[in-house]
C-alpha positions as CSV (number, residue, x, y, z in Angstrom):
1,X,-22.8,-24.2,-3.3
2,X,-19.2,-23.8,-2.4
3,X,-17.9,-21.1,0.0
4,X,-15.3,-18.7,-1.3
5,X,-11.7,-19.2,0.0
6,X,-10.9,-16.5,2.5
7,X,-8.1,-14.1,1.8
8,X,-5.0,-14.6,4.0
9,X,-4.4,-10.9,4.2
10,X,-3.5,-9.7,7.7
11,X,-3.1,-6.0,6.7
12,X,0.7,-6.1,6.9
13,X,1.3,-5.0,3.3
14,X,5.1,-4.8,3.1
15,X,7.2,-6.5,0.5
16,X,10.6,-8.1,0.6
17,X,13.2,-7.8,-2.2
18,X,11.6,-10.7,-4.0
19,X,8.2,-8.9,-4.0
20,X,6.7,-11.3,-1.5
21,X,4.4,-9.8,1.1
22,X,5.9,-10.3,4.6
23,X,2.4,-10.5,6.1
24,X,0.7,-13.2,4.0
25,X,3.6,-14.5,2.0
26,X,1.9,-14.1,-1.3
27,X,3.4,-12.7,-4.5
28,X,2.2,-9.3,-5.8
29,X,0.5,-11.2,-8.7
30,X,-1.3,-13.5,-6.3
31,X,-2.5,-10.6,-4.3
32,X,-3.7,-8.5,-7.2
33,X,-5.2,-11.5,-8.9
34,X,-7.0,-12.9,-5.9
35,X,-10.5,-11.4,-6.8
36,X,-10.3,-13.1,-10.2
37,X,-9.1,-16.5,-9.1
38,X,-11.4,-19.5,-8.7
39,X,-11.4,-21.5,-5.4
40,X,-8.9,-24.0,-6.7
41,X,-6.5,-21.3,-7.7
42,X,-6.9,-19.6,-4.3
43,X,-6.1,-22.8,-2.6
44,X,-3.0,-23.3,-4.7
45,X,-2.0,-19.7,-3.8
46,X,-2.4,-20.4,-0.1
47,X,-0.4,-23.6,-0.4
48,X,2.4,-21.8,-2.2
49,X,2.3,-19.0,0.4
50,X,2.5,-21.5,3.2
51,X,5.6,-23.1,1.6
52,X,7.2,-19.7,1.2
53,X,6.5,-19.0,4.9
54,X,8.2,-22.3,5.9
55,X,11.2,-21.9,3.7
56,X,13.8,-19.5,5.2
57,X,15.8,-17.3,2.8
58,X,19.6,-17.8,3.1
59,X,21.1,-15.0,5.2
60,X,17.7,-13.5,6.2
61,X,15.8,-13.4,9.4
62,X,12.4,-11.8,10.3
63,X,14.1,-8.6,11.4
64,X,15.8,-8.0,8.1
65,X,12.4,-7.0,6.6
66,X,11.8,-4.2,9.0
67,X,15.1,-2.4,8.9
C-alpha cells in the first residue's frame, strides 16, 4: 500500500502575476487539481514547484510579492 504524497501547502495562499502561489510555488491548476492527482502526478507537481522556487524571476525579489 502506498502512502499519499502530502500537500506542500503552508497556508500562504497569495498569487504572483503568473498565478503561482508564493507559499508553495504551485500553479492554480496544480492546487485545484491536487485531490484528483495520483501520487506520480503529485510528485511531478512538487518537482515543478521546487524548480519554480529555485528559479528567480528577472527583476523580482521576495518583497515584490507583498507590496
